[in-house]
N, CA and C atoms as an extended XYZ file, in Angstrom:
579
Properties=species:S:1:pos:R:3:atomname:S:1:resname:S:1:resid:I:1 pbc="F F F"
N        86.865       73.975      124.337 N   MET     1
C        86.918       73.884      122.891 CA  MET     1
C        87.874       72.760      122.504 C   MET     1
N        87.503       72.041      121.500 N   SER     2
C        88.304       70.891      121.110 CA  SER     2
C        89.579       71.322      120.402 C   SER     2
N        90.566       70.416      120.454 N   ARG     3
C        91.845       70.659      119.805 CA  ARG     3
C        91.692       70.554      118.285 C   ARG     3
N        90.888       69.604      117.846 N   TRP     4
C        90.695       69.385      116.410 CA  TRP     4
C        89.415       70.066      115.984 C   TRP     4
N        89.510       70.931      115.007 N   GLU     5
C        88.354       71.702      114.570 CA  GLU     5
C        88.010       71.362      113.125 C   GLU     5
N        87.011       70.484      112.902 N   PRO     6
C        86.623       70.184      111.517 CA  PRO     6
C        86.053       71.430      110.841 C   PRO     6
N        86.486       71.681      109.622 N   ASN     7
C        86.046       72.826      108.825 CA  ASN     7
C        86.135       74.141      109.597 C   ASN     7
N        87.233       74.323      110.297 N   ALA     8
C        87.400       75.542      111.093 CA  ALA     8
C        87.302       76.787      110.227 C   ALA     8
N        87.915       76.767      109.084 N   ARG     9
C        87.908       77.938      108.198 CA  ARG     9
C        86.478       78.307      107.795 C   ARG     9
N        85.719       77.315      107.370 N   GLY    10
C        84.334       77.561      106.976 CA  GLY    10
C        83.482       78.047      108.137 C   GLY    10
N        83.698       77.475      109.294 N   ARG    11
C        82.961       77.910      110.477 CA  ARG    11
C        83.299       79.352      110.832 C   ARG    11
N        84.556       79.718      110.726 N   LEU    12
C        84.968       81.100      111.001 CA  LEU    12
C        84.368       82.066      109.985 C   LEU    12
N        84.368       81.680      108.712 N   GLU    13
C        83.771       82.532      107.682 CA  GLU    13
C        82.289       82.754      107.957 C   GLU    13
N        81.581       81.673      108.281 N   GLN    14
C        80.151       81.765      108.539 CA  GLN    14
C        79.881       82.613      109.781 C   GLN    14
N        80.641       82.374      110.845 N   ALA    15
C        80.459       83.138      112.084 CA  ALA    15
C        80.733       84.622      111.854 C   ALA    15
N        81.800       84.920      111.134 N   ALA    16
C        82.141       86.326      110.872 CA  ALA    16
C        81.042       87.006      110.073 C   ALA    16
N        80.570       86.351      109.050 N   LEU    17
C        79.531       86.939      108.221 CA  LEU    17
C        78.262       87.202      109.032 C   LEU    17
N        77.880       86.242      109.849 N   GLU    18
C        76.695       86.429      110.689 CA  GLU    18
C        76.858       87.623      111.628 C   GLU    18
N        78.032       87.742      112.237 N   LEU    19
C        78.275       88.854      113.162 CA  LEU    19
C        78.391       90.188      112.426 C   LEU    19
N        79.041       90.184      111.268 N   PHE    20
C        79.146       91.423      110.488 CA  PHE    20
C        77.756       91.923      110.108 C   PHE    20
N        76.887       91.002      109.738 N   GLU    21
C        75.520       91.377      109.366 CA  GLU    21
C        74.735       91.901      110.570 C   GLU    21
N        74.906       91.264      111.691 N   ARG    22
C        74.128       91.615      112.871 CA  ARG    22
C        74.666       92.846      113.604 C   ARG    22
N        75.982       92.911      113.774 N   LYS    23
C        76.585       93.969      114.589 CA  LYS    23
C        77.297       95.042      113.768 C   LYS    23
N        77.602       94.736      112.532 N   GLY    24
C        78.416       95.619      111.710 CA  GLY    24
C        79.861       95.176      111.755 C   GLY    24
N        80.584       95.474      110.711 N   PHE    25
C        81.984       95.050      110.611 CA  PHE    25
C        82.832       95.675      111.716 C   PHE    25
N        82.729       96.985      111.880 N   ASP    26
C        83.569       97.679      112.856 CA  ASP    26
C        83.308       97.244      114.291 C   ASP    26
N        82.099       96.867      114.602 N   SER    27
C        81.731       96.499      115.976 CA  SER    27
C        82.019       95.037      116.309 C   SER    27
N        82.465       94.279      115.346 N   THR    28
C        82.740       92.854      115.552 CA  THR    28
C        84.225       92.641      115.796 C   THR    28
N        84.543       91.861      116.828 N   THR    29
C        85.952       91.576      117.134 CA  THR    29
C        86.314       90.156      116.697 C   THR    29
N        87.604       89.931      116.561 N   VAL    30
C        88.097       88.592      116.240 CA  VAL    30
C        87.709       87.619      117.344 C   VAL    30
N        87.796       88.061      118.584 N   ALA    31
C        87.418       87.188      119.711 CA  ALA    31
C        85.964       86.747      119.592 C   ALA    31
N        85.082       87.662      119.207 N   GLU    32
C        83.670       87.321      119.045 CA  GLU    32
C        83.459       86.346      117.897 C   GLU    32
N        84.193       86.552      116.819 N   ILE    33
C        84.079       85.636      115.674 CA  ILE    33
C        84.489       84.230      116.091 C   ILE    33
N        85.644       84.128      116.749 N   ALA    34
C        86.137       82.822      117.177 CA  ALA    34
C        85.154       82.163      118.143 C   ALA    34
N        84.667       82.920      119.105 N   GLN    35
C        83.719       82.368      120.079 CA  GLN    35
C        82.435       81.902      119.385 C   GLN    35
N        81.920       82.709      118.457 N   HIS    36
C        80.688       82.363      117.738 CA  HIS    36
C        80.864       81.075      116.922 C   HIS    36
N        82.094       80.857      116.454 N   ALA    37
C        82.394       79.644      115.677 CA  ALA    37
C        82.736       78.458      116.581 C   ALA    37
N        82.846       78.711      117.892 N   GLY    38
C        83.214       77.642      118.808 CA  GLY    38
C        84.687       77.298      118.732 C   GLY    38
N        85.495       78.290      118.383 N   LEU    39
C        86.943       78.091      118.207 CA  LEU    39
C        87.702       79.125      119.019 C   LEU    39
N        89.008       79.080      118.951 N   THR    40
C        89.851       80.026      119.681 CA  THR    40
C        90.357       81.122      118.742 C   THR    40
N        90.791       82.224      119.344 N   GLU    41
C        91.402       83.289      118.540 CA  GLU    41
C        92.640       82.770      117.825 C   GLU    41
N        93.365       81.915      118.490 N   ARG    42
C        94.573       81.337      117.876 CA  ARG    42
C        94.212       80.606      116.582 C   ARG    42
N        93.122       79.858      116.630 N   THR    43
C        92.657       79.158      115.422 CA  THR    43
C        92.284       80.163      114.346 C   THR    43
N        91.608       81.243      114.747 N   PHE    44
C        91.260       82.280      113.778 CA  PHE    44
C        92.514       82.757      113.048 C   PHE    44
N        93.560       83.081      113.805 N   PHE    45
C        94.772       83.641      113.207 CA  PHE    45
C        95.602       82.606      112.454 C   PHE    45
N        95.307       81.341      112.620 N   ARG    46
C        95.938       80.330      111.763 CA  ARG    46
C        95.357       80.376      110.356 C   ARG    46
N        94.126       80.863      110.250 N   HIS    47
C        93.438       80.888      108.958 CA  HIS    47
C        93.392       82.273      108.315 C   HIS    47
N        93.382       83.324      109.115 N   PHE    48
C        93.217       84.684      108.591 CA  PHE    48
C        94.154       85.654      109.309 C   PHE    48
N        94.696       86.595      108.562 N   ALA    49
C        95.590       87.596      109.149 CA  ALA    49
C        94.823       88.590      110.016 C   ALA    49
N        93.611       88.923      109.607 N   ASP    50
C        92.752       89.834      110.366 CA  ASP    50
C        91.307       89.617      109.922 C   ASP    50
N        90.386       90.340      110.532 N   LYS    51
C        88.973       90.076      110.230 CA  LYS    51
C        88.588       90.484      108.813 C   LYS    51
N        89.308       91.422      108.201 N   ARG    52
C        89.022       91.765      106.801 CA  ARG    52
C        89.273       90.592      105.874 C   ARG    52
N        90.307       89.828      106.187 N   GLU    53
C        90.698       88.732      105.307 CA  GLU    53
C        89.656       87.619      105.248 C   GLU    53
N        88.750       87.582      106.205 N   VAL    54
C        87.650       86.618      106.128 CA  VAL    54
C        86.852       86.881      104.851 C   VAL    54
N        86.723       88.158      104.487 N   LEU    55
C        85.947       88.544      103.310 CA  LEU    55
C        86.763       88.507      102.021 C   LEU    55
N        88.105       88.509      102.137 N   PHE    56
C        88.949       88.635      100.949 CA  PHE    56
C        89.968       87.513      100.785 C   PHE    56
N        89.840       86.454      101.544 N   SER    57
C        90.860       85.407      101.529 CA  SER    57
C        90.960       84.653      100.210 C   SER    57
N        89.917       84.665       99.411 N   ALA    58
C        89.946       83.932       98.137 CA  ALA    58
C        90.510       84.766       96.990 C   ALA    58
N        90.920       85.997       97.265 N   ALA    59
C        91.378       86.897       96.193 CA  ALA    59
C        92.558       86.324       95.413 C   ALA    59
N        93.517       85.738       96.102 N   GLY    60
C        94.681       85.173       95.418 CA  GLY    60
C        94.312       84.010       94.519 C   GLY    60
N        93.467       83.145       95.000 N   THR    61
C        93.007       82.011       94.196 CA  THR    61
C        92.238       82.490       92.972 C   THR    61
N        91.404       83.482       93.176 N   LEU    62
C        90.620       84.065       92.087 CA  LEU    62
C        91.536       84.667       91.023 C   LEU    62
N        92.518       85.439       91.480 N   ARG    63
C        93.484       86.077       90.578 CA  ARG    63
C        94.255       85.031       89.779 C   ARG    63
N        94.770       84.010       90.456 N   ASP    64
C        95.540       82.966       89.782 CA  ASP    64
C        94.702       82.186       88.783 C   ASP    64
N        93.474       81.889       89.153 N   SER    65
C        92.583       81.150       88.261 CA  SER    65
C        92.253       81.967       87.012 C   SER    65
N        91.996       83.255       87.198 N   LEU    66
C        91.696       84.128       86.070 CA  LEU    66
C        92.875       84.176       85.099 C   LEU    66
N        94.070       84.405       85.623 N   ALA    67
C        95.264       84.489       84.772 CA  ALA    67
C        95.524       83.165       84.066 C   ALA    67
N        95.375       82.075       84.788 N   SER    68
C        95.607       80.748       84.215 CA  SER    68
C        94.627       80.439       83.084 C   SER    68
N        93.371       80.809       83.266 N   THR    69
C        92.360       80.555       82.240 CA  THR    69
C        92.651       81.366       80.986 C   THR    69
N        93.046       82.622       81.152 N   VAL    70
C        93.385       83.455       79.993 CA  VAL    70
C        94.643       82.920       79.316 C   VAL    70
N        95.642       82.531       80.115 N   ASP    71
C        96.871       81.952       79.552 CA  ASP    71
C        96.566       80.727       78.701 C   ASP    71
N        95.622       79.914       79.164 N   GLY    72
C        95.307       78.667       78.475 CA  GLY    72
C        94.247       78.773       77.397 C   GLY    72
N        93.715       79.973       77.199 N   ALA    73
C        92.678       80.147       76.176 CA  ALA    73
C        93.276       79.949       74.783 C   ALA    73
N        92.481       79.445       73.859 N   PRO    74
C        92.994       79.241       72.494 CA  PRO    74
C        93.582       80.533       71.907 C   PRO    74
N        94.695       80.394       71.203 N   ALA    75
C        95.392       81.549       70.636 CA  ALA    75
C        94.542       82.303       69.627 C   ALA    75
N        93.582       81.615       68.999 N   ALA    76
C        92.742       82.252       67.978 CA  ALA    76
C        91.739       83.248       68.567 C   ALA    76
N        91.526       83.230       69.875 N   LEU    77
C        90.560       84.151       70.479 CA  LEU    77
C        91.072       85.584       70.442 C   LEU    77
N        90.163       86.507       70.204 N   SER    78
C        90.513       87.926       70.283 CA  SER    78
C        90.799       88.257       71.750 C   SER    78
N        91.438       89.392       72.008 N   PRO    79
C        91.688       89.759       73.406 CA  PRO    79
C        90.418       89.787       74.264 C   PRO    79
N        89.330       90.360       73.765 N   MET    80
C        88.107       90.412       74.561 CA  MET    80
C        87.469       89.044       74.710 C   MET    80
N        87.630       88.183       73.712 N   GLU    81
C        87.145       86.806       73.856 CA  GLU    81
C        87.945       86.072       74.926 C   GLU    81
N        89.243       86.328       74.984 N   ALA    82
C        90.082       85.720       76.020 CA  ALA    82
C        89.699       86.250       77.400 C   ALA    82
N        89.421       87.553       77.474 N   VAL    83
C        88.961       88.144       78.733 CA  VAL    83
C        87.655       87.478       79.163 C   VAL    83
N        86.715       87.367       78.246 N   ALA    84
C        85.426       86.736       78.565 CA  ALA    84
C        85.629       85.296       79.018 C   ALA    84
N        86.508       84.566       78.343 N   ALA    85
C        86.779       83.175       78.726 CA  ALA    85
C        87.335       83.112       80.145 C   ALA    85
N        88.229       84.033       80.471 N   GLY    86
C        88.794       84.061       81.819 CA  GLY    86
C        87.744       84.364       82.871 C   GLY    86
N        86.905       85.346       82.594 N   LEU    87
C        85.869       85.728       83.550 CA  LEU    87
C        84.828       84.628       83.722 C   LEU    87
N        84.434       84.013       82.616 N   VAL    88
C        83.480       82.898       82.694 CA  VAL    88
C        84.125       81.737       83.454 C   VAL    88
N        85.432       81.567       83.271 N   GLY    89
C        86.150       80.494       83.969 CA  GLY    89
C        86.126       80.624       85.478 C   GLY    89
N        86.117       81.846       85.982 N   ILE    90
C        86.092       82.012       87.445 CA  ILE    90
C        84.671       82.047       88.003 C   ILE    90
N        83.682       82.126       87.142 N   ALA    91
C        82.291       82.214       87.598 CA  ALA    91
C        81.900       81.030       88.473 C   ALA    91
N        82.422       79.855       88.173 N   ALA    92
C        82.076       78.657       88.943 CA  ALA    92
C        82.485       78.793       90.406 C   ALA    92
N        83.538       79.567       90.670 N   MET    93
C        83.983       79.763       92.054 CA  MET    93
C        82.912       80.486       92.873 C   MET    93
N        82.094       81.265       92.196 N   PHE    94
C        81.048       82.027       92.875 CA  PHE    94
C        79.723       81.273       92.926 C   PHE    94
N        79.434       80.492       91.900 N   GLU    95
C        78.118       79.868       91.763 CA  GLU    95
C        77.702       79.062       92.987 C   GLU    95
N        78.622       78.281       93.522 N   GLU    96
C        78.259       77.438       94.658 CA  GLU    96
C        78.110       78.235       95.952 C   GLU    96
N        78.465       79.522       95.904 N   ARG    97
C        78.396       80.371       97.090 CA  ARG    97
C        77.583       81.636       96.816 C   ARG    97
N        76.517       81.480       96.096 N   ARG    98
C        75.707       82.643       95.699 CA  ARG    98
C        75.180       83.421       96.903 C   ARG    98
N        74.569       82.729       97.843 N   ASP    99
C        74.025       83.415       99.016 CA  ASP    99
C        75.145       84.084       99.813 C   ASP    99
N        76.258       83.375       99.971 N   MET   100
C        77.406       83.934      100.684 CA  MET   100
C        77.933       85.160       99.945 C   MET   100
N        77.977       85.106       98.635 N   SER   101
C        78.442       86.258       97.845 CA  SER   101
C        77.540       87.465       98.040 C   SER   101
N        76.253       87.224       98.035 N   ARG   102
C        75.278       88.307       98.234 CA  ARG   102
C        75.442       88.925       99.623 C   ARG   102
N        75.542       88.089      100.622 N   ARG   103
C        75.686       88.569      101.997 CA  ARG   103
C        77.018       89.292      102.192 C   ARG   103
N        78.084       88.732      101.625 N   ARG   104
C        79.412       89.353      101.708 CA  ARG   104
C        79.381       90.740      101.094 C   ARG   104
N        78.748       90.863       99.927 N   GLN   105
C        78.711       92.155       99.241 CA  GLN   105
C        77.927       93.185      100.049 C   GLN   105
N        76.879       92.772      100.712 N   ALA   106
C        76.106       93.696      101.548 CA  ALA   106
C        76.964       94.234      102.694 C   ALA   106
N        77.790       93.379      103.285 N   VAL   107
C        78.693       93.819      104.353 CA  VAL   107
C        79.704       94.814      103.798 C   VAL   107
N        80.252       94.521      102.633 N   ILE   108
C        81.234       95.415      102.009 CA  ILE   108
C        80.594       96.753      101.663 C   ILE   108
N        79.405       96.715      101.103 N   ASP   109
C        78.720       97.949      100.703 CA  ASP   109
C        78.411       98.863      101.885 C   ASP   109
N        78.346       98.304      103.080 N   ALA   110
C        78.014       99.080      104.273 CA  ALA   110
C        79.243       99.678      104.966 C   ALA   110
N        80.448       99.454      104.413 N   ASN   111
C        81.665       99.888      105.090 CA  ASN   111
C        82.670      100.458      104.092 C   ASN   111
N        83.038      101.722      104.270 N   ALA   112
C        83.952      102.393      103.330 CA  ALA   112
C        85.318      101.718      103.262 C   ALA   112
N        85.844      101.270      104.394 N   GLU   113
C        87.148      100.602      104.411 CA  GLU   113
C        87.115       99.314      103.592 C   GLU   113
N        86.025       98.574      103.711 N   LEU   114
C        85.886       97.335      102.948 CA  LEU   114
C        85.662       97.606      101.466 C   LEU   114
N        84.970       98.686      101.149 N   GLN   115
C        84.795       99.071       99.741 CA  GLN   115
C        86.153       99.366       99.113 C   GLN   115
N        86.997      100.042       99.866 N   GLU   116
C        88.348      100.331       99.373 CA  GLU   116
C        89.126       99.039       99.154 C   GLU   116
N        89.016       98.116      100.084 N   ARG   117
C        89.713       96.824       99.968 CA  ARG   117
C        89.180       96.045       98.772 C   ARG   117
N        87.894       96.140       98.505 N   GLU   118
C        87.300       95.476       97.335 CA  GLU   118
C        87.864       96.065       96.045 C   GLU   118
N        88.031       97.380       96.010 N   LEU   119
C        88.612       98.016       94.827 CA  LEU   119
C        90.056       97.581       94.618 C   LEU   119
N        90.792       97.406       95.697 N   ILE   120
C        92.175       96.915       95.602 CA  ILE   120
C        92.179       95.502       95.025 C   ILE   120
N        91.242       94.675       95.476 N   LYS   121
C        91.131       93.307       94.950 CA  LYS   121
C        90.828       93.338       93.448 C   LYS   121
N        89.902       94.185       93.045 N   LEU   122
C        89.551       94.280       91.627 CA  LEU   122
C        90.725       94.813       90.804 C   LEU   122
N        91.495       95.742       91.368 N   ALA   123
C        92.679       96.250       90.669 CA  ALA   123
C        93.718       95.137       90.492 C   ALA   123
N        93.861       94.286       91.495 N   ALA   124
C        94.788       93.156       91.382 CA  ALA   124
C        94.313       92.168       90.319 C   ALA   124
N        93.002       91.962       90.230 N   LEU   125
C        92.463       91.098       89.175 CA  LEU   125
C        92.738       91.693       87.800 C   LEU   125
N        92.538       93.001       87.671 N   ALA   126
C        92.790       93.669       86.391 CA  ALA   126
C        94.264       93.571       86.018 C   ALA   126
N        95.139       93.722       86.989 N   SER   127
C        96.577       93.634       86.730 CA  SER   127
C        96.970       92.228       86.267 C   SER   127
N        96.439       91.212       86.934 N   ALA   128
C        96.723       89.831       86.532 CA  ALA   128
C        96.177       89.544       85.138 C   ALA   128
N        95.012       90.072       84.866 N   LEU   129
C        94.393       89.895       83.556 CA  LEU   129
C        95.214       90.600       82.474 C   LEU   129
N        95.675       91.812       82.758 N   ALA   130
C        96.518       92.551       81.800 CA  ALA   130
C        97.823       91.807       81.550 C   ALA   130
N        98.433       91.278       82.598 N   ASP   131
C        99.680       90.513       82.428 CA  ASP   131
C        99.455       89.288       81.551 C   ASP   131
N        98.340       88.611       81.761 N   ALA   132
C        98.035       87.426       80.957 CA  ALA   132
C        97.812       87.805       79.494 C   ALA   132
N        97.124       88.907       79.257 N   LEU   133
C        96.896       89.366       77.887 CA  LEU   133
C        98.204       89.799       77.232 C   LEU   133
N        99.040       90.465       78.000 N   HIS   134
C       100.356       90.875       77.478 CA  HIS   134
C       101.184       89.634       77.128 C   HIS   134
N       101.067       88.606       77.954 N   GLY   135
C       101.752       87.344       77.680 CA  GLY   135
C       101.256       86.658       76.417 C   GLY   135
N       100.048       87.003       75.996 N   ARG   136
C        99.489       86.468       74.752 CA  ARG   136
C        99.908       87.312       73.540 C   ARG   136
N       100.730       88.357       73.787 N   GLY   137
C       101.254       89.153       72.689 CA  GLY   137
C       100.621       90.518       72.515 C   GLY   137
N        99.692       90.877       73.358 N   LEU   138
C        99.040       92.181       73.261 CA  LEU   138
C        99.952       93.244       73.865 C   LEU   138
N       100.057       94.387       73.220 N   ALA   139
C       100.875       95.483       73.751 CA  ALA   139
C       100.380       95.844       75.148 C   ALA   139
N       101.296       96.194       76.034 N   ALA   140
C       100.970       96.432       77.442 CA  ALA   140
C        99.832       97.441       77.648 C   ALA   140
N        99.854       98.615       76.994 N   PRO   141
C        98.744       99.555       77.227 CA  PRO   141
C        97.394       99.015       76.744 C   PRO   141
N        97.405       98.312       75.636 N   THR   142
C        96.170       97.731       75.109 CA  THR   142
C        95.691       96.599       76.001 C   THR   142
N        96.624       95.820       76.529 N   ALA   143
C        96.276       94.743       77.450 CA  ALA   143
C        95.633       95.325       78.705 C   ALA   143
N        96.178       96.431       79.182 N   ARG   144
C        95.622       97.070       80.377 CA  ARG   144
C        94.197       97.578       80.113 C   ARG   144
N        94.000       98.188       78.950 N   LEU   145
C        92.678       98.686       78.586 CA  LEU   145
C        91.665       97.543       78.511 C   LEU   145
N        92.043       96.463       77.854 N   ALA   146
C        91.140       95.306       77.743 CA  ALA   146
C        90.845       94.717       79.119 C   ALA   146
N        91.860       94.641       79.971 N   ALA   147
C        91.678       94.086       81.312 CA  ALA   147
C        90.757       94.958       82.150 C   ALA   147
N        90.977       96.251       82.132 N   GLU   148
C        90.127       97.164       82.912 CA  GLU   148
C        88.680       97.105       82.422 C   GLU   148
N        88.512       97.054       81.098 N   ALA   149
C        87.155       96.946       80.538 CA  ALA   149
C        86.510       95.631       80.966 C   ALA   149
N        87.291       94.565       80.952 N   GLY   150
C        86.775       93.264       81.362 CA  GLY   150
C        86.351       93.241       82.821 C   GLY   150
N        87.146       93.851       83.676 N   ILE   151
C        86.793       93.892       85.103 CA  ILE   151
C        85.552       94.757       85.310 C   ILE   151
N        85.416       95.828       84.549 N   ALA   152
C        84.190       96.646       84.633 CA  ALA   152
C        82.976       95.806       84.231 C   ALA   152
N        83.107       95.025       83.168 N   ALA   153
C        82.010       94.147       82.743 CA  ALA   153
C        81.705       93.108       83.820 C   ALA   153
N        82.744       92.585       84.454 N   PHE   154
C        82.555       91.617       85.525 CA  PHE   154
C        81.789       92.231       86.695 C   PHE   154
N        82.144       93.450       87.077 N   ARG   155
C        81.465       94.114       88.193 CA  ARG   155
C        79.977       94.282       87.912 C   ARG   155
N        79.648       94.706       86.689 N   VAL   156
C        78.241       94.861       86.314 CA  VAL   156
C        77.539       93.507       86.350 C   VAL   156
N        78.190       92.491       85.804 N   ALA   157
C        77.602       91.143       85.790 CA  ALA   157
C        77.391       90.625       87.210 C   ALA   157
N        78.370       90.844       88.072 N   PHE   158
C        78.271       90.383       89.452 CA  PHE   158
C        77.115       91.074       90.175 C   PHE   158
N        76.977       92.383       89.980 N   GLU   159
C        75.876       93.125       90.599 CA  GLU   159
C        74.522       92.604       90.112 C   GLU   159
N        74.431       92.325       88.832 N   ARG   160
C        73.184       91.783       88.294 CA  ARG   160
C        72.894       90.406       88.886 C   ARG   160
N        73.931       89.601       88.987 N   TRP   161
C        73.789       88.235       89.478 CA  TRP   161
C        73.328       88.203       90.937 C   TRP   161
N        73.969       88.980       91.804 N   ILE   162
C        73.551       88.949       93.205 CA  ILE   162
C        72.218       89.658       93.413 C   ILE   162
N        71.851       90.536       92.475 N   GLY   163
C        70.566       91.215       92.558 CA  GLY   163
C        69.414       90.422       91.977 C   GLY   163
N        69.729       89.301       91.337 N   ASP   164
C        68.712       88.440       90.724 CA  ASP   164
C        68.133       87.527       91.803 C   ASP   164
N        67.080       88.006       92.461 N   ASP   165
C        66.504       87.263       93.585 CA  ASP   165
C        65.949       85.905       93.186 C   ASP   165
N        65.508       85.784       91.959 N   ALA   166
C        64.964       84.507       91.499 CA  ALA   166
C        66.077       83.494       91.241 C   ALA   166
N        67.292       83.983       91.029 N   GLY   167
C        68.421       83.096       90.791 CA  GLY   167
C        68.299       82.285       89.527 C   GLY   167
N        67.640       82.868       88.541 N   GLU   168
C        67.368       82.125       87.314 CA  GLU   168
C        68.544       82.043       86.363 C   GLU   168
N        69.463       83.004       86.462 N   ARG   169
C        70.581       83.033       85.513 CA  ARG   169
C        71.907       82.858       86.240 C   ARG   169
N        72.783       82.129       85.602 N   ALA   170
C        74.114       81.887       86.155 CA  ALA   170
C        74.981       83.130       85.993 C   ALA   170
N        75.974       83.250       86.847 N   LEU   171
C        76.915       84.361       86.741 CA  LEU   171
C        77.590       84.371       85.373 C   LEU   171
N        77.933       83.212       84.862 N   ALA   172
C        78.571       83.131       83.542 CA  ALA   172
C        77.698       83.769       82.458 C   ALA   172
N        76.382       83.578       82.546 N   ASP   173
C        75.473       84.191       81.575 CA  ASP   173
C        75.488       85.717       81.700 C   ASP   173
N        75.497       86.205       82.926 N   HIS   174
C        75.572       87.654       83.145 CA  HIS   174
C        76.894       88.212       82.621 C   HIS   174
N        77.983       87.462       82.796 N   ILE   175
C        79.291       87.903       82.306 CA  ILE   175
C        79.265       88.000       80.791 C   ILE   175
N        78.773       86.959       80.132 N   ARG   176
C        78.707       86.986       78.663 CA  ARG   176
C        77.873       88.173       78.177 C   ARG   176
N        76.763       88.415       78.837 N   GLU   177
C        75.896       89.529       78.456 CA  GLU   177
C        76.607       90.873       78.634 C   GLU   177
N        77.306       91.044       79.733 N   SER   178
C        78.017       92.297       79.990 CA  SER   178
C        79.149       92.520       78.992 C   SER   178
N        79.874       91.456       78.678 N   VAL   179
C        80.951       91.579       77.689 CA  VAL   179
C        80.361       91.897       76.314 C   VAL   179
N        79.235       91.286       75.970 N   ASP   180
C        78.569       91.602       74.702 CA  ASP   180
C        78.128       93.065       74.661 C   ASP   180
N        77.600       93.560       75.780 N   GLU   181
C        77.210       94.972       75.846 CA  GLU   181
C        78.422       95.877       75.669 C   GLU   181
N        79.533       95.485       76.256 N   LEU   182
C        80.768       96.248       76.116 CA  LEU   182
C        81.215       96.285       74.652 C   LEU   182
N        81.135       95.137       73.999 N   ARG   183
C        81.491       95.084       72.572 CA  ARG   183
C        80.569       95.985       71.755 C   ARG   183
N        79.290       95.972       72.071 N   THR   184
C        78.333       96.821       71.372 CA  THR   184
C        78.679       98.293       71.565 C   THR   184
N        78.980       98.660       72.795 N   LEU   185
C        79.365      100.046       73.071 CA  LEU   185
C        80.636      100.426       72.330 C   LEU   185
N        81.606       99.536       72.313 N   ALA   186
C        82.877       99.815       71.630 CA  ALA   186
C        82.671       99.924       70.118 C   ALA   186
N        81.662       99.244       69.613 N   GLY   187
C        81.375       99.300       68.199 CA  GLY   187
C        80.588      100.537       67.810 C   GLY   187
N        80.223      101.347       68.806 N   GLY   188
C        79.526      102.591       68.525 CA  GLY   188
C        78.025      102.495       68.540 C   GLY   188
N        77.500      101.311       68.844 N   ARG   189
C        76.056      101.129       68.900 CA  ARG   189
C        75.661      100.947       70.349 C   ARG   189
N        74.791      101.786       70.824 N   ALA   190
C        74.345      101.698       72.211 CA  ALA   190
C        73.373      100.544       72.368 C   ALA   190
N        73.558       99.796       73.435 N   ALA   191
C        72.634       98.692       73.739 CA  ALA   191
C        71.320       99.282       74.239 C   ALA   191
N        70.250       98.646       73.906 N   THR   192
C        68.945       99.091       74.402 CA  THR   192
C        68.449       98.049       75.377 C   THR   192
N        67.578       98.447       76.235 N   GLY   193
C        67.130       97.446       77.152 CA  GLY   193
C        65.928       97.835       77.839 C   GLY   193
C-alpha cells in the first residue's frame, strides 16, 4: 500500500458503506474497511475514531453550518422562518450526496445502535438550533420548542427526499413543504394531501 493516499477519507467512506450494505454494520471490521479501500488501519484511524464515525463524521460541520445560518438570518424573520432558513441552508450539503445519503440511511435503519446514534446527532442539531434562536432573542423554552419542531420537519423532509426515487425535488423544497405543513398544523388547520 502506498504511503500517500489520495482521497483516503472518501475511499474509506465508500468502502465502509459498501461493506455495511453487503455484510451488515456489526459484521464489518475496521481492518476490512481499510483493506477494501486499499489503505491501512492506521490510515483509517487518522480519519475516523471508529467505524460508526464513518457514518456520522459530518455531524459537527452540519451543526455549525445550521447555527451559523440561523445566526446570520435577517432579524426581521420570525423564529420559524429563521429555522426554515437554517434548514434550507444545510440542504446543499446533502444534495451532492443524495445516493450516499440514501444508502447511509438504509444502513442506519438496519441497526438499533446506529439509530440511537442518529437520534443523538439530531438532538445535537436541535440544541445548536435552539441556542442560535435564543441568541436571536427568543426565550430559551420557546427557542427549544421551535428547534425541536424544526428538526422534526427536517426529518420528515429528509425521509421524503431519500424516498423520492425519481429525484425530481430538491431537499430544500421538501424542507420548505414540511415547515409549511408544520405552520398549518400550528395554526389549527390540518394539511390535506
